[in-house]
C-alpha positions as CSV (number, residue, x, y, z in Angstrom):
1,M,-71.4,-77.1,-31.9
2,V,-68.3,-77.6,-34.2
3,A,-68.5,-80.3,-36.9
4,W,-65.2,-82.0,-37.3
5,P,-64.4,-83.5,-40.7
6,I,-64.7,-87.3,-40.6
7,E,-61.9,-89.2,-42.3
8,P,-63.3,-92.0,-44.4
9,V,-62.8,-95.4,-42.9
10,R,-60.9,-97.8,-45.0
11,D,-59.1,-101.1,-44.5
12,P,-55.3,-100.9,-44.6
13,S,-53.8,-101.5,-48.0
14,V,-51.0,-104.1,-48.4
15,L,-48.8,-104.3,-51.4
16,I,-47.7,-107.9,-51.9
17,T,-44.6,-108.0,-54.1
18,D,-43.3,-111.5,-55.0
19,D,-42.2,-113.1,-58.3
20,N,-43.8,-116.5,-57.2
21,D,-47.3,-116.3,-58.5
22,A,-48.7,-119.1,-56.2
23,W,-47.1,-117.6,-53.1
24,R,-48.3,-114.0,-54.0
25,A,-51.9,-115.3,-54.6
26,A,-51.9,-117.3,-51.3
27,V,-50.7,-114.3,-49.3
28,D,-53.3,-112.1,-51.0
29,D,-56.1,-114.6,-50.2
30,I,-55.0,-114.8,-46.5
31,L,-54.8,-111.0,-46.1
32,S,-58.0,-110.3,-48.0
33,R,-59.9,-112.7,-45.8
34,A,-58.5,-110.9,-42.8
35,G,-59.9,-107.6,-44.0
36,F,-57.0,-106.0,-45.7
37,Q,-57.1,-104.3,-49.1
38,T,-54.5,-106.1,-51.2
39,I,-52.6,-105.1,-54.3
40,Q,-50.2,-107.5,-56.1
41,A,-47.0,-106.8,-57.9
42,A,-45.0,-109.6,-59.6
43,C,-41.7,-107.7,-59.6
44,G,-39.9,-104.7,-58.2
45,E,-40.7,-102.6,-61.3
46,E,-44.4,-103.3,-60.8
47,A,-44.2,-102.4,-57.1
48,I,-42.5,-99.1,-57.9
49,E,-45.3,-98.3,-60.4
50,V,-48.0,-99.2,-57.9
51,V,-46.6,-96.9,-55.2
52,R,-46.4,-94.0,-57.7
53,G,-50.1,-94.2,-58.2
54,Q,-51.7,-95.5,-55.1
55,W,-51.7,-95.1,-51.3
56,I,-50.0,-98.0,-49.6
57,D,-50.1,-98.6,-45.9
58,I,-47.5,-101.5,-45.9
59,V,-45.5,-103.5,-48.3
60,L,-44.6,-107.2,-48.1
61,I,-41.7,-107.7,-50.5
62,D,-39.7,-110.7,-51.5
63,F,-36.0,-110.5,-51.0
64,H,-34.9,-112.6,-54.0
65,M,-36.5,-111.4,-57.3
66,P,-35.1,-111.1,-60.8
67,R,-33.9,-107.7,-62.1
68,L,-34.6,-105.7,-58.9
69,D,-34.4,-107.6,-55.6
70,G,-36.4,-106.5,-52.6
71,L,-33.7,-104.2,-51.2
72,Q,-33.1,-102.5,-54.5
73,T,-36.8,-102.0,-55.0
74,L,-37.2,-100.4,-51.5
75,R,-34.2,-98.1,-52.1
76,I,-35.9,-96.7,-55.2
77,I,-39.2,-96.4,-53.4
78,R,-37.6,-94.7,-50.4
79,A,-35.7,-92.3,-52.7
80,S,-39.0,-91.2,-54.1
81,G,-40.0,-90.1,-50.7
82,R,-42.4,-93.0,-49.8
83,W,-41.8,-94.3,-46.2
84,F,-44.6,-96.7,-45.5
85,P,-43.6,-99.8,-43.3
86,A,-42.0,-102.8,-45.0
87,V,-41.8,-106.5,-44.3
88,M,-39.2,-108.5,-46.1
89,M,-40.2,-112.0,-47.1
90,T,-37.5,-114.7,-47.8
91,A,-36.8,-118.3,-47.4
92,H,-33.3,-117.3,-46.1
93,P,-33.7,-114.6,-43.4
94,D,-30.0,-114.6,-42.7
95,D,-29.4,-113.2,-46.2
96,V,-31.0,-109.9,-45.3
97,P,-28.2,-107.5,-44.1
98,P,-29.3,-106.0,-40.8
99,E,-27.8,-102.6,-41.4
100,E,-29.6,-102.3,-44.8
101,A,-32.8,-103.5,-43.2
102,E,-32.5,-100.8,-40.6
103,E,-31.6,-98.1,-43.1
104,L,-34.6,-99.0,-45.3
105,K,-37.0,-99.2,-42.3
106,I,-37.8,-102.9,-42.8
107,L,-39.7,-103.6,-39.6
108,S,-39.8,-107.4,-39.9
109,V,-38.4,-110.3,-41.9
110,L,-41.0,-113.0,-42.6
111,E,-39.5,-116.5,-43.2
112,K,-41.2,-118.2,-46.2
113,P,-43.2,-120.3,-46.2
114,A,-45.2,-118.9,-43.3
115,Q,-48.5,-119.9,-41.9
116,G,-51.5,-117.7,-42.5
117,G,-51.9,-116.7,-38.9
118,Q,-48.3,-115.6,-38.7
119,I,-48.7,-113.4,-41.8
120,V,-51.8,-111.8,-40.5
121,T,-50.2,-111.2,-37.1
122,I,-47.1,-109.5,-38.5
123,V,-49.1,-107.3,-40.9
124,T,-51.5,-106.4,-38.1
125,R,-48.7,-105.4,-35.7
126,V,-46.9,-103.4,-38.4
127,V,-50.1,-101.5,-39.4
128,R,-50.8,-100.7,-35.7
129,W,-47.3,-99.5,-35.2
130,R,-47.7,-97.1,-38.1
């Protein structure tokens, strides 16, 4: 009988990147209670550092942030060779240019503020798509 290596089971990791501390903490709480491993970043620069050192299954990233916005941050992450799924969060979904969203493989745009169930549903669907 052949023994196949067993891959360790782990909950999907979600990087939550948003400059609004209260929103980031709320999304973290919602996703943690739903069984996801969560990592927080308060800005684009922090998100870039996180993905350099950790495995990420999906990123939820705010569109409007100081210094590096969500699109700029994703461009830098993608240029480094990391292509995990992304969900853009914004209070103004029409601000996200569709051609850039497609180019950067943004799978969904989540309108803020969103209900907890909606956040969990979107993240679950994206993780299953992966």
